[in-house]
Every structure is written in structure tokens, then in C-alpha cells.
Short mmCIF file of the C-alpha atoms (twelve columns), coordinates in Angstrom:
data_MODEL
# 
_entry.id   MODEL 
# 
loop_
_atom_site.group_PDB 
_atom_site.id 
_atom_site.type_symbol 
_atom_site.label_atom_id 
_atom_site.label_alt_id 
_atom_site.label_comp_id 
_atom_site.label_asym_id 
_atom_site.label_seq_id 
_atom_site.Cartn_x 
_atom_site.Cartn_y 
_atom_site.Cartn_z 
_atom_site.pdbx_PDB_model_num 
ATOM 1   C CA . MET A 1   0.000   0.000   0.000   1 
ATOM 2   C CA . ARG A 2   1.338   3.422   -0.933  1 
ATOM 3   C CA . TYR A 3   1.399   5.864   1.983   1 
ATOM 4   C CA . SER A 4   -0.893  8.298   0.205   1 
ATOM 5   C CA . THR A 5   -3.393  5.454   -0.140  1 
ATOM 6   C CA . ALA A 6   -2.965  4.428   3.486   1 
ATOM 7   C CA . LEU A 7   -4.231  7.781   4.648   1 
ATOM 8   C CA . THR A 8   -7.082  8.186   2.178   1 
ATOM 9   C CA . VAL A 9   -8.407  4.648   2.583   1 
ATOM 10  C CA . ALA A 10  -10.389 5.830   5.613   1 
ATOM 11  C CA . ALA A 11  -12.364 8.114   3.222   1 
ATOM 12  C CA . ALA A 12  -12.195 11.818  2.794   1 
ATOM 13  C CA . GLY A 13  -15.414 12.482  4.683   1 
ATOM 14  C CA . LEU A 14  -13.901 11.524  8.034   1 
ATOM 15  C CA . ALA A 15  -12.169 14.884  8.296   1 
ATOM 16  C CA . SER A 16  -15.546 16.540  8.751   1 
ATOM 17  C CA . ALA A 17  -15.648 15.190  12.306  1 
ATOM 18  C CA . ALA A 18  -12.891 17.594  13.286  1 
ATOM 19  C CA . PRO A 19  -13.734 21.130  14.421  1 
ATOM 20  C CA . SER A 20  -12.977 23.956  12.012  1 
ATOM 21  C CA . ILE A 21  -11.639 26.992  13.875  1 
ATOM 22  C CA . SER A 22  -10.537 29.931  11.784  1 
ATOM 23  C CA . LYS A 23  -8.308  31.605  14.361  1 
ATOM 24  C CA . ARG A 24  -5.956  29.667  16.579  1 
ATOM 25  C CA . GLN A 25  -6.405  30.118  20.296  1 
ATOM 26  C CA . ALA A 26  -3.522  30.366  22.751  1 
ATOM 27  C CA . ILE A 27  -1.343  27.252  22.735  1 
ATOM 28  C CA . THR A 28  -0.815  26.436  26.419  1 
ATOM 29  C CA . ASP A 29  0.950   23.429  27.880  1 
ATOM 30  C CA . THR A 30  -2.450  21.964  28.753  1 
ATOM 31  C CA . VAL A 31  -3.593  22.277  25.137  1 
ATOM 32  C CA . ILE A 32  -0.393  20.610  23.933  1 
ATOM 33  C CA . LEU A 33  -0.840  17.702  26.356  1 
ATOM 34  C CA . GLN A 34  -4.462  17.347  25.214  1 
ATOM 35  C CA . TYR A 35  -3.250  17.332  21.615  1 
ATOM 36  C CA . ALA A 36  -0.659  14.666  22.431  1 
ATOM 37  C CA . LEU A 37  -3.231  12.560  24.254  1 
ATOM 38  C CA . THR A 38  -5.633  12.821  21.304  1 
ATOM 39  C CA . LEU A 39  -2.928  11.359  19.063  1 
ATOM 40  C CA . GLU A 40  -1.962  8.691   21.588  1 
ATOM 41  C CA . HIS A 41  -5.607  7.624   21.966  1 
ATOM 42  C CA . LEU A 42  -5.741  7.114   18.201  1 
ATOM 43  C CA . GLU A 43  -2.556  5.035   18.128  1 
ATOM 44  C CA . ASP A 44  -3.548  3.050   21.207  1 
ATOM 45  C CA . LYS A 45  -6.928  2.139   19.719  1 
ATOM 46  C CA . PHE A 46  -5.321  1.322   16.374  1 
ATOM 47  C CA . TYR A 47  -2.923  -1.224  17.880  1 
ATOM 48  C CA . ARG A 48  -5.479  -2.741  20.226  1 
ATOM 49  C CA . GLU A 49  -7.879  -3.159  17.322  1 
ATOM 50  C CA . GLY A 50  -5.182  -4.660  15.110  1 
ATOM 51  C CA . LEU A 51  -4.154  -7.208  17.738  1 
ATOM 52  C CA . ALA A 52  -7.812  -8.138  18.157  1 
ATOM 53  C CA . ASN A 53  -8.404  -8.495  14.411  1 
ATOM 54  C CA . TYR A 54  -5.223  -10.321 13.355  1 
ATOM 55  C CA . SER A 55  -3.678  -13.314 15.065  1 
ATOM 56  C CA . GLN A 56  -0.024  -14.212 15.319  1 
ATOM 57  C CA . ALA A 57  -0.621  -16.817 12.613  1 
ATOM 58  C CA . ALA A 58  -2.166  -14.186 10.321  1 
ATOM 59  C CA . PHE A 59  0.903   -11.959 10.581  1 
ATOM 60  C CA . VAL A 60  3.230   -14.914 9.982   1 
ATOM 61  C CA . ALA A 61  1.195   -15.914 6.914   1 
ATOM 62  C CA . ALA A 62  1.506   -12.328 5.645   1 
ATOM 63  C CA . GLY A 63  5.298   -12.543 5.859   1 
ATOM 64  C CA . PHE A 64  5.894   -11.020 9.295   1 
ATOM 65  C CA . ALA A 65  7.690   -13.831 11.052  1 
ATOM 66  C CA . ASP A 66  8.299   -14.153 14.791  1 
ATOM 67  C CA . PRO A 67  9.309   -12.352 16.933  1 
ATOM 68  C CA . PHE A 68  7.262   -9.660  15.158  1 
ATOM 69  C CA . TYR A 69  4.013   -10.419 16.970  1 
ATOM 70  C CA . ALA A 70  5.673   -10.105 20.385  1 
ATOM 71  C CA . ASN A 71  7.242   -6.823  19.318  1 
ATOM 72  C CA . LEU A 72  3.872   -5.574  18.067  1 
ATOM 73  C CA . LYS A 73  2.350   -6.262  21.471  1 
ATOM 74  C CA . GLU A 74  5.204   -4.288  23.034  1 
ATOM 75  C CA . ILE A 75  4.486   -1.328  20.740  1 
ATOM 76  C CA . SER A 76  0.822   -1.522  21.722  1 
ATOM 77  C CA . PHE A 77  1.802   -1.579  25.395  1 
ATOM 78  C CA . ASP A 78  3.935   1.534   24.871  1 
ATOM 79  C CA . GLU A 79  1.009   3.434   23.333  1 
ATOM 80  C CA . THR A 80  -1.335  2.380   26.149  1 
ATOM 81  C CA . THR A 81  1.275   3.544   28.664  1 
ATOM 82  C CA . HIS A 82  1.572   6.906   26.914  1 
ATOM 83  C CA . VAL A 83  -2.199  7.296   27.179  1 
ATOM 84  C CA . SER A 84  -2.135  6.477   30.887  1 
ATOM 85  C CA . ALA A 85  0.702   8.916   31.619  1 
ATOM 86  C CA . LEU A 86  -0.854  11.826  29.720  1 
ATOM 87  C CA . THR A 87  -4.294  11.130  31.192  1 
ATOM 88  C CA . ALA A 88  -2.836  11.218  34.697  1 
ATOM 89  C CA . ALA A 89  -1.024  14.489  33.967  1 
ATOM 90  C CA . LEU A 90  -4.195  16.157  32.631  1 
ATOM 91  C CA . GLY A 91  -6.640  14.821  35.213  1 
ATOM 92  C CA . SER A 92  -10.158 16.114  34.562  1 
ATOM 93  C CA . ALA A 93  -8.906  18.034  31.489  1 
ATOM 94  C CA . ALA A 94  -8.003  14.817  29.652  1 
ATOM 95  C CA . PRO A 95  -9.902  14.333  26.364  1 
ATOM 96  C CA . PRO A 96  -11.569 10.924  25.947  1 
ATOM 97  C CA . GLU A 97  -10.879 8.232   23.390  1 
ATOM 98  C CA . LEU A 98  -12.937 8.956   20.279  1 
ATOM 99  C CA . THR A 99  -14.429 6.688   17.624  1 
ATOM 100 C CA . TYR A 100 -12.207 5.799   14.682  1 
ATOM 101 C CA . ALA A 101 -12.243 3.964   11.362  1 
ATOM 102 C CA . PHE A 102 -8.857  2.898   10.038  1 
ATOM 103 C CA . GLY A 103 -9.916  1.141   6.857   1 
ATOM 104 C CA . VAL A 104 -7.301  -1.621  6.971   1 
ATOM 105 C CA . THR A 105 -8.340  -5.060  5.721   1 
ATOM 106 C CA . THR A 106 -5.123  -7.113  5.802   1 
ATOM 107 C CA . PRO A 107 -2.126  -7.540  8.134   1 
ATOM 108 C CA . LYS A 108 0.083   -5.821  5.512   1 
ATOM 109 C CA . ASP A 109 -2.292  -2.838  5.367   1 
ATOM 110 C CA . PHE A 110 -2.193  -2.688  9.156   1 
ATOM 111 C CA . ILE A 111 1.623   -2.595  9.320   1 
ATOM 112 C CA . THR A 112 1.828   -0.036  6.513   1 
ATOM 113 C CA . LEU A 113 -0.576  2.288   8.299   1 
ATOM 114 C CA . ALA A 114 1.166   1.649   11.629  1 
ATOM 115 C CA . SER A 115 4.396   2.918   10.078  1 
ATOM 116 C CA . VAL A 116 2.618   6.029   8.780   1 
ATOM 117 C CA . LEU A 117 1.050   6.788   12.155  1 
ATOM 118 C CA . GLU A 118 4.350   6.380   13.989  1 
ATOM 119 C CA . GLY A 119 6.013   8.773   11.535  1 
ATOM 120 C CA . VAL A 120 3.249   11.316  12.035  1 
ATOM 121 C CA . GLY A 121 3.642   10.920  15.788  1 
ATOM 122 C CA . VAL A 122 7.328   11.780  15.561  1 
ATOM 123 C CA . SER A 123 6.518   14.848  13.449  1 
ATOM 124 C CA . ALA A 124 3.759   15.903  15.854  1 
ATOM 125 C CA . TYR A 125 5.927   15.845  18.982  1 
ATOM 126 C CA . LEU A 126 8.809   17.490  17.159  1 
ATOM 127 C CA . GLY A 127 6.578   20.293  15.897  1 
ATOM 128 C CA . ALA A 128 4.997   20.867  19.306  1 
ATOM 129 C CA . ALA A 129 8.249   20.899  21.277  1 
ATOM 130 C CA . PRO A 130 9.108   24.608  20.802  1 
ATOM 131 C CA . PHE A 131 5.716   25.612  22.246  1 
ATOM 132 C CA . ILE A 132 6.085   23.695  25.542  1 
ATOM 133 C CA . ALA A 133 6.929   26.056  28.393  1 
ATOM 134 C CA . ASP A 134 7.242   23.636  31.323  1 
ATOM 135 C CA . LYS A 135 10.602  21.826  31.218  1 
ATOM 136 C CA . GLU A 136 9.201   18.732  32.898  1 
ATOM 137 C CA . TYR A 137 6.490   18.439  30.244  1 
ATOM 138 C CA . LEU A 138 9.126   18.995  27.567  1 
ATOM 139 C CA . THR A 139 11.146  16.098  28.972  1 
ATOM 140 C CA . VAL A 140 8.072   13.842  28.958  1 
ATOM 141 C CA . ALA A 141 7.283   14.801  25.360  1 
ATOM 142 C CA . GLY A 142 10.887  14.201  24.324  1 
ATOM 143 C CA . SER A 143 10.886  10.820  26.026  1 
ATOM 144 C CA . ILE A 144 7.735   9.786   24.143  1 
ATOM 145 C CA . LEU A 145 9.112   11.159  20.855  1 
ATOM 146 C CA . THR A 146 12.214  8.963   20.976  1 
ATOM 147 C CA . VAL A 147 10.111  5.851   21.583  1 
ATOM 148 C CA . GLU A 148 7.820   6.749   18.663  1 
ATOM 149 C CA . ALA A 149 10.931  7.178   16.506  1 
ATOM 150 C CA . ARG A 150 12.140  3.690   17.445  1 
ATOM 151 C CA . HIS A 151 8.713   2.268   16.595  1 
ATOM 152 C CA . SER A 152 8.867   4.051   13.246  1 
ATOM 153 C CA . ALA A 153 12.343  2.791   12.364  1 
ATOM 154 C CA . TYR A 154 11.440  -0.779  13.329  1 
ATOM 155 C CA . LEU A 155 8.265   -0.828  11.235  1 
ATOM 156 C CA . ARG A 156 9.945   0.841   8.270   1 
ATOM 157 C CA . ALA A 157 12.710  -1.764  8.283   1 
ATOM 158 C CA . LEU A 158 10.107  -4.522  8.551   1 
ATOM 159 C CA . LEU A 159 8.411   -3.173  5.397   1 
ATOM 160 C CA . GLY A 160 11.698  -3.149  3.513   1 
ATOM 161 C CA . GLU A 161 11.979  0.631   3.655   1 
ATOM 162 C CA . ARG A 162 14.954  2.671   4.806   1 
ATOM 163 C CA . PRO A 163 14.544  2.824   8.614   1 
ATOM 164 C CA . TYR A 164 16.144  6.280   8.958   1 
ATOM 165 C CA . PRO A 165 16.074  7.847   5.491   1 
ATOM 166 C CA . GLU A 166 17.167  11.387  6.386   1 
ATOM 167 C CA . PRO A 167 19.504  12.906  9.028   1 
ATOM 168 C CA . PHE A 168 16.685  15.115  10.359  1 
ATOM 169 C CA . ASP A 169 13.071  14.239  11.157  1 
ATOM 170 C CA . THR A 170 10.245  16.497  9.968   1 
ATOM 171 C CA . PRO A 171 8.368   18.752  12.415  1 
ATOM 172 C CA . LEU A 172 4.717   19.395  11.574  1 
ATOM 173 C CA . ASP A 173 2.423   22.176  12.732  1 
ATOM 174 C CA . PHE A 174 -0.614  21.434  14.915  1 
ATOM 175 C CA . ASN A 175 -3.144  21.916  12.112  1 
ATOM 176 C CA . ASP A 176 -1.132  19.780  9.697   1 
ATOM 177 C CA . VAL A 177 -1.086  16.878  12.150  1 
ATOM 178 C CA . TYR A 178 -4.716  17.378  13.105  1 
ATOM 179 C CA . SER A 179 -5.642  17.261  9.412   1 
ATOM 180 C CA . LEU A 180 -4.003  13.847  9.111   1 
ATOM 181 C CA . ALA A 181 -5.425  12.451  12.350  1 
ATOM 182 C CA . GLY A 182 -8.886  13.839  11.615  1 
ATOM 183 C CA . GLN A 183 -9.244  11.526  8.634   1 
ATOM 184 C CA . PHE A 184 -9.658  8.595   11.018  1 
ATOM 185 C CA . ILE A 185 -12.074 10.220  13.491  1 
ATOM 186 C CA . THR A 186 -15.659 9.219   12.823  1 
ATOM 187 C CA . ALA A 187 -17.336 10.460  16.012  1 
ATOM 188 C CA . GLY A 188 -16.461 12.631  18.983  1 
ATOM 189 C CA . ASN A 189 -14.584 15.883  19.368  1 
ATOM 190 C CA . PRO A 190 -11.504 16.382  21.546  1 
ATOM 191 C CA . GLY A 191 -12.220 20.115  21.769  1 
ATOM 192 C CA . LEU A 192 -8.809  21.200  20.544  1 
ATOM 193 C CA . PRO A 193 -8.320  24.721  19.136  1 
ATOM 194 C CA . PHE A 194 -7.115  23.399  15.789  1 
ATOM 195 C CA . LYS A 195 -8.676  22.951  12.380  1 
ATOM 196 C CA . ALA A 196 -8.469  20.203  9.785   1 
ATOM 197 C CA . PHE A 197 -7.561  21.332  6.282   1 
ATOM 198 C CA . PRO A 198 -9.447  19.731  3.378   1 
ATOM 199 C CA . VAL A 199 -8.217  16.265  2.472   1 
ATOM 200 C CA . LEU A 200 -5.656  16.103  -0.324  1 
ATOM 201 C CA . THR A 201 -5.851  12.886  -2.338  1 
ATOM 202 C CA . VAL A 202 -2.834  11.707  -4.317  1 
ATOM 203 C CA . ALA A 203 -3.868  9.777   -7.418  1 
ATOM 204 C CA . CYS A 204 -2.914  6.119   -7.456  1 
ATOM 205 C CA . SER A 205 0.368   5.435   -9.187  1 
ATOM 206 C CA . GLN A 206 1.551   1.924   -9.939  1 
ATOM 207 C CA . TYR A 207 5.180   2.833   -9.365  1 
ATOM 208 C CA . TYR A 208 7.196   3.871   -6.343  1 
ATOM 209 C CA . TYR A 209 8.001   7.551   -5.905  1 
ATOM 210 C CA . GLU A 210 11.631  8.579   -6.349  1 
ATOM 211 C CA . GLU A 211 13.307  11.858  -5.437  1 
ATOM 212 C CA . GLY A 212 14.355  14.011  -8.383  1 
ATOM 213 C CA . ARG A 213 12.390  11.875  -10.847 1 
ATOM 214 C CA . SER A 214 8.734   11.197  -10.049 1 
ATOM 215 C CA . SER A 215 5.685   13.251  -10.865 1 
ATOM 216 C CA . VAL A 216 2.707   13.523  -8.498  1 
ATOM 217 C CA . THR A 217 -0.955  13.928  -9.431  1 
ATOM 218 C CA . PHE A 218 -3.395  15.413  -6.916  1 
ATOM 219 C CA . ALA A 219 -6.692  13.774  -7.844  1 
ATOM 220 C CA . LYS A 220 -9.655  16.105  -8.464  1 
ATOM 221 C CA . ALA A 221 -7.810  18.900  -6.670  1 
ATOM 222 C CA . ALA A 222 -8.268  21.447  -9.479  1 
ATOM 223 C CA . LYS A 223 -12.024 20.818  -9.355  1 
ATOM 224 C CA . LEU A 224 -12.292 20.796  -5.569  1 
ATOM 225 C CA . TYR A 225 -9.891  23.707  -4.964  1 
ATOM 226 C CA . PRO A 226 -9.996  25.940  -8.069  1 
ATOM 227 C CA . SER A 227 -7.831  29.038  -7.995  1 
ATOM 228 C CA . SER A 228 -7.505  32.080  -10.214 1 
ATOM 229 C CA . GLY A 229 -3.853  32.370  -9.202  1 
ATOM 230 C CA . GLN A 230 -0.901  29.998  -9.184  1 
ATOM 231 C CA . VAL A 231 -1.156  27.023  -6.833  1 
ATOM 232 C CA . TYR A 232 1.954   25.393  -5.406  1 
ATOM 233 C CA . ALA A 233 2.779   21.999  -3.955  1 
ATOM 234 C CA . VAL A 234 4.885   22.419  -0.832  1 
ATOM 235 C CA . PHE A 235 6.994   19.417  0.186   1 
ATOM 236 C CA . TRP A 236 8.330   18.920  3.726   1 
ATOM 237 C CA . SER A 237 11.317  16.724  4.500   1 
ATOM 238 C CA . GLY A 238 13.540  17.082  7.531   1 
ATOM 239 C CA . LEU A 239 14.005  20.779  8.273   1 
ATOM 240 C CA . THR A 240 13.438  22.010  4.717   1 
ATOM 241 C CA . LYS A 241 10.497  22.910  2.480   1 
ATOM 242 C CA . THR A 242 10.358  23.183  -1.298  1 
ATOM 243 C CA . PHE A 243 7.603   24.840  -3.349  1 
ATOM 244 C CA . ILE A 244 6.788   23.623  -6.860  1 
ATOM 245 C CA . PRO A 245 4.138   25.291  -9.065  1 
ATOM 246 C CA . VAL A 246 1.396   22.867  -10.100 1 
ATOM 247 C CA . ARG A 247 -0.280  22.697  -13.489 1 
ATOM 248 C CA . THR A 248 -3.922  21.915  -14.164 1 
ATOM 249 C CA . THR A 249 -4.653  18.692  -16.027 1 
ATOM 250 C CA . GLY A 250 -8.416  18.319  -16.360 1 
ATOM 251 C CA . ASP A 251 -9.762  18.088  -12.815 1 
ATOM 252 C CA . ASP A 252 -6.316  17.375  -11.355 1 
ATOM 253 C CA . TYR A 253 -3.297  19.360  -10.245 1 
ATOM 254 C CA . LYS A 254 0.056   17.846  -11.154 1 
ATOM 255 C CA . ILE A 255 3.778   18.382  -10.754 1 
ATOM 256 C CA . GLY A 256 6.663   16.654  -12.480 1 
ATOM 257 C CA . PRO A 257 7.540   15.452  -15.949 1 
ATOM 258 C CA . GLY A 258 4.731   14.860  -18.434 1 
ATOM 259 C CA . SER A 259 3.600   15.577  -21.968 1 
ATOM 260 C CA . ASP A 260 1.766   18.692  -20.742 1 
ATOM 261 C CA . SER A 261 4.592   20.019  -18.556 1 
ATOM 262 C CA . SER A 262 6.994   22.865  -19.133 1 
ATOM 263 C CA . GLY A 263 9.319   25.059  -17.123 1 
ATOM 264 C CA . ALA A 264 8.987   25.082  -13.344 1 
ATOM 265 C CA . ASN A 265 5.882   22.877  -13.183 1 
ATOM 266 C CA . ALA A 266 7.883   20.065  -14.787 1 
ATOM 267 C CA . ALA A 267 9.996   19.811  -11.622 1 
ATOM 268 C CA . PRO A 268 9.641   16.366  -9.974  1 
ATOM 269 C CA . ILE A 269 9.633   15.478  -6.271  1 
ATOM 270 C CA . PRO A 270 12.608  17.472  -4.927  1 
ATOM 271 C CA . ALA A 271 15.997  15.811  -4.705  1 
ATOM 272 C CA . GLY A 272 16.999  15.065  -1.122  1 
ATOM 273 C CA . TYR A 273 13.395  14.421  -0.030  1 
ATOM 274 C CA . THR A 274 13.163  10.727  0.855   1 
ATOM 275 C CA . GLY A 275 11.327  8.571   3.355   1 
ATOM 276 C CA . GLN A 276 7.998   9.753   4.730   1 
ATOM 277 C CA . VAL A 277 7.537   13.039  2.869   1 
ATOM 278 C CA . TYR A 278 4.625   15.427  3.430   1 
ATOM 279 C CA . VAL A 279 3.012   17.533  0.686   1 
ATOM 280 C CA . ALA A 280 0.223   20.122  0.696   1 
ATOM 281 C CA . LEU A 281 -1.287  22.598  -1.740  1 
ATOM 282 C CA . THR A 282 -0.781  26.277  -1.006  1 
ATOM 283 C CA . LYS A 283 -1.568  29.678  -2.505  1 
ATOM 284 C CA . SER A 284 1.936   31.043  -1.942  1 
ATOM 285 C CA . ASN A 285 5.539   29.998  -2.426  1 
ATOM 286 C CA . ASP A 286 6.843   32.501  0.091   1 
ATOM 287 C CA . PRO A 287 9.420   30.603  2.198   1 
ATOM 288 C CA . ALA A 288 8.212   32.264  5.408   1 
ATOM 289 C CA . THR A 289 4.427   32.119  4.961   1 
ATOM 290 C CA . GLY A 290 3.653   29.751  2.101   1 
ATOM 291 C CA . ALA A 291 3.164   26.738  4.367   1 
ATOM 292 C CA . THR A 292 1.202   28.550  7.080   1 
ATOM 293 C CA . ASP A 293 -2.472  28.192  7.984   1 
ATOM 294 C CA . ASP A 294 -3.523  31.252  5.971   1 
ATOM 295 C CA . ASN A 295 -2.166  29.885  2.694   1 
ATOM 296 C CA . ILE A 296 -2.605  26.106  2.780   1 
ATOM 297 C CA . ILE A 297 -5.455  25.000  0.515   1 
ATOM 298 C CA . ALA A 298 -5.511  21.258  1.222   1 
ATOM 299 C CA . GLY A 299 -3.412  18.547  2.797   1 
ATOM 300 C CA . PRO A 300 -1.008  17.429  3.870   1 
ATOM 301 C CA . ALA A 301 -0.805  14.062  2.151   1 
ATOM 302 C CA . ILE A 302 1.997   11.568  2.707   1 
ATOM 303 C CA . LEU A 303 4.304   10.003  0.138   1 
ATOM 304 C CA . GLU A 304 6.883   7.305   0.707   1 
ATOM 305 C CA . VAL A 305 9.792   8.466   -1.450  1 
ATOM 306 C CA . TRP A 306 12.861  6.429   -2.435  1 
ATOM 307 C CA . PRO A 307 16.293  7.668   -3.488  1 
ATOM 308 C CA . LYS A 308 16.584  8.234   -7.231  1 
ATOM 309 C CA . GLY A 309 17.352  4.884   -8.811  1 
ATOM 310 C CA . GLY A 310 16.942  3.108   -5.489  1 
ATOM 311 C CA . ALA A 311 13.285  2.060   -5.550  1 
ATOM 312 C CA . PRO A 312 12.385  -1.630  -5.603  1 
ATOM 313 C CA . PRO A 313 12.131  -2.996  -9.155  1 
ATOM 314 C CA . ASN A 314 8.554   -4.219  -8.911  1 
ATOM 315 C CA . PRO A 315 5.531   -1.915  -9.149  1 
ATOM 316 C CA . ALA A 316 4.311   -0.661  -5.777  1 
ATOM 317 C CA . LYS A 317 0.716   -1.755  -6.369  1 
ATOM 318 C CA . THR A 318 -1.937  -2.409  -8.928  1 
ATOM 319 C CA . CYS A 319 -4.278  0.532   -9.313  1 
ATOM 320 C CA . PRO A 320 -8.004  -0.161  -9.699  1 
# 
């Protein structure tokens, strides 16, 4: 399963369960802990549900040999422990577990999405860290972040992906993370002062994405998010962002090589952007403000990107 598919499989309508707040309220330590707990509830439920749905034999049959199942139970225990610790810290201010739909139907789908969620968790804690005032809370968040990073590396290696593809992890803003998490929330509201951006769907591609080579098509995005001005795709990887102008192809927006491309909009996925890469559509390519709440149109979506020439030889999937 491609990562872009892993996140859209839950269906675009799930994001409507998240509150839409036009102006961000003050980001206090309590709000950040509530945000962290909301994410940990999601992960905790995901692993508990997966262990209930798939047996050790099912994972072995899917190619995940022992001791994977024991390690998976340990990851699930970690997420449950994170929930307990954050709930205790928040007391009566702790948001409850919500209702989710993850859309996975096979053990392989489950592990693929688990890897995505762990990567998002790393990006969430990293992005929130500068806003934490209390040093004790910062230490707790850092301690959880490193465990999430180990989960991520383990699952990536298990899937045959590079376990640590870049020297820096990618911090994400609160609304970016909430937009990704909101796709799985079907009922309930954690009451956070964040908004979910519209879902950005990446069109199915049979082949793996490669840095400096691959094009990306944003399905129906030109129809859903028409613009009289130039629209850009902003890519996040590590501590850098790159803006690429998109072109309109029917109902889609697209970047990268193609028969209808020319100039800047023929630029592929940026070189040096590998691993779990985030991409959103924005109205501006200003380095300081182009990826901020006021300019993002839709997204982010997630791509798993390989080094140029380093992708596996077989197609990633068969598109319907």
C-alpha cells in the first residue's frame, strides 16, 4: 500500500468530524498535552484493534515472522502507557478516546498504516516541542518522541523501507497533524483549538516515488480547490520545504515530468526528499508564509519516497 493510499483509505469524509476553527487560540501546555493525548488515543486504539483483528498466525502468513508479533504487542503496550501517563497528567482536562475507522483489511495494510502513524507521531511531537513552556512536560514529550521514533524505524525496516532515510526528522504544525489524524475520526470531538484542512488525495500510481524523478498527481484537486492564481505543492522533508508550481490537467493538479509540462511545473519530487515526505497545496511559495495556515489550501498528504534509482524494481501496487 502506498502511503498516500494508506491515509485516504479511511475516506475523505472523516475529516468533517474535526472542528474547524478559523483563528488559533492560545497554545498552552495543557492544550499541547491534550493534543498529544488525542494522538496517543488514536494510536492506542489502532494497535489494540489490530491485535484483536489479526492473530499471530495471520501476521506470519503475511510474511511477518516471529518475533514480530511479540514486538507488536510491546508497541501496543507503549502506546497504552503513553495514554495512561498523559491522562494522569491532565486529570479532569483529559480528552476521551474517540471513535475511529482505520480502513485496513489485511495484516500488511495494518503494518503499513502503523508505520505512517508512527512517523506522524514523531513529526507531531517534534513540531509541538518549541511551544512547551514547562521543562518537565518537555522532557516527557521528548521521552515519548524517541520511543515513537524507534517504533517508526522498526516498522519501516520490517516493510523493507529505509529505517532512517534522512539525518533530520520532519516537524509538523498542529493543524497539519490534526488534518491527518482527523481523517480517522468518525465520532467525537476532543475540543482542541485546531482545524483540519481539506483532504488532499494523491492519485494512485503503480510505481514507487523517487526523489528528483517522479511526478505527483493530486486527484480532483483542481475541481475541488480551483484558484484564479498559481497554486503550489509544498513538500516537507527534515528541516526544509520546497515549493513547486502545479499545473492543471483536467480536474487534477500535477507536478513533475509529463507531456503537458513545461518550465517550473515540470519539476519532480525534490531531490533530497526521501522517506515519509509530506506535501500540501498552497496559494503562496513565500518561504516564510507559504506553508502557514492562511495559505494552505488542502493537505497534507503523505508520500513514501525512495532515493533516485533506489526504488524496488517491482511496481508498488496495482491501481483499480
